[in-house]
C-alpha positions in Angstrom: 5.6 11.0 -6.7 3.5 11.1 -9.8 0.9 8.5 -10.7 3.0 7.3 -13.6 5.9 6.8 -11.3 4.2 4.6 -8.7 5.2 1.2 -10.2 8.8 2.0 -11.1 9.3 3.6 -7.6 7.7 0.7 -5.9 10.0 -1.8 -7.6 13.0 0.3 -6.9 12.2 1.1 -3.2 10.7 -2.3 -2.3 12.5 -4.8 -4.4 11.0 -7.7 -2.4 7.8 -7.3 -4.5 9.5 -7.7 -7.9 9.1 -11.5 -8.2 5.4 -11.4 -7.5 5.0 -8.4 -9.8 6.7 -10.3 -12.6 4.5 -13.3 -12.0 1.4 -11.2 -12.2 2.6 -9.3 -15.3 2.8 -12.6 -17.2 -0.9 -12.5 -17.6 -1.8 -8.8 -17.2 -1.7 -6.7 -20.2 -0.6 -3.5 -18.4 0.6 -2.6 -15.0 -2.2 -0.3 -13.7 -1.4 0.8 -10.2 -4.7 -0.1 -8.6 -4.5 -3.6 -10.0 -0.8 -4.1 -9.1 -1.4 -2.8 -5.6 -4.4 -5.0 -5.1 -2.7 -8.2 -6.4 0.8 -7.7 -5.3 1.4 -4.9 -2.8 -1.5 -5.3 -0.4 -0.9 -9.0 0.1 2.8 -8.3 0.6 2.0 -5.6 3.2 -0.3 -8.0 5.1 2.3 -10.8 5.2 4.9 -8.3 6.2 2.7 -7.1 9.1 2.1 -10.6 10.2 5.8 -11.5 10.1 7.0 -8.1 11.1 9.3 -7.8 8.1 10.2 -5.0 5.7 8.0 -2.6 7.7 10.3 0.5 7.5 10.6 0.1 3.7 6.8 -0.3 3.3 5.7 2.5 5.6 8.2 4.9 4.2 6.9 4.2 0.7 3.3 4.6 1.9 4.2 7.9 3.5 5.7 9.1 0.2 2.4 8.1 -1.5 0.4 9.9 1.2 2.3 13.1 0.6 1.9 12.9 -3.2 -0.9 14.2 -5.5 -4.5 13.1 -5.2 -4.2 10.3 -7.8 -1.4 8.7 -5.9 -3.3 9.1 -2.6 -6.3 7.4 -4.1 -4.2 4.3 -4.9 -3.0 4.3 -1.3 -6.6 4.7 0.1 -8.5 2.4 -2.2 -5.9 -0.3 -2.8 -4.2 -0.5 0.6 -5.8 1.3 3.5 -9.4 0.3 2.6 -8.3 -3.3 2.4 -6.7 -3.1 5.9 -9.7 -1.4 7.3 -12.3 -3.7 5.9 -10.5 -7.1 5.7 -7.6 -7.1 8.1 -8.9 -5.4 11.3 -6.8 -7.8 13.4 -3.6 -6.2 12.0 -4.7 -2.6 12.3 -3.4 -1.8 15.8 0.0 -2.9 14.8 -0.2 -1.3 11.4 -1.1 2.0 13.0 2.1 1.9 15.1 4.1 1.7 11.8 2.3 4.4 9.9 3.9 7.8 9.5 2.1 11.0 10.0 0.3 11.6 6.7 -0.5 8.0 6.2 -2.1 7.8 9.6 -4.2 10.9 8.9 -5.5 9.4 5.6 -6.1 6.1 7.4 -8.1 7.7 10.3 -10.2 9.7 7.8 -11.0 6.5 5.8 -11.8 4.6 9.0 -14.2 7.3 10.1 -15.9 7.3 6.7 -16.6 3.6 7.3 -18.0 4.2 10.7 -15.3 2.6 12.8 
């Protein structure tokens, strides 16, 4: 996946985020991936983890990001994994059981860098 493809692929592969995406786009001037992932995707992931919904879709998409180029991996790390590590520690054990191989490696490296 290329950086320029993140948002279209997200909306295609996880259509459940489309309404929140459209809501945010009413006031945003452009759909920068870090902004969209911070405002739309990460909260969606957190709610999905809490309710145990859409997990296969989410973690398959995250794995695709984890196996993409450095720019895409950066969105995954900074906009999703860092938020989980720093703000949602209570969900991490369950989230780790859902992560695929490359996502888990990126997560573990990020967690170590924070001293956890």
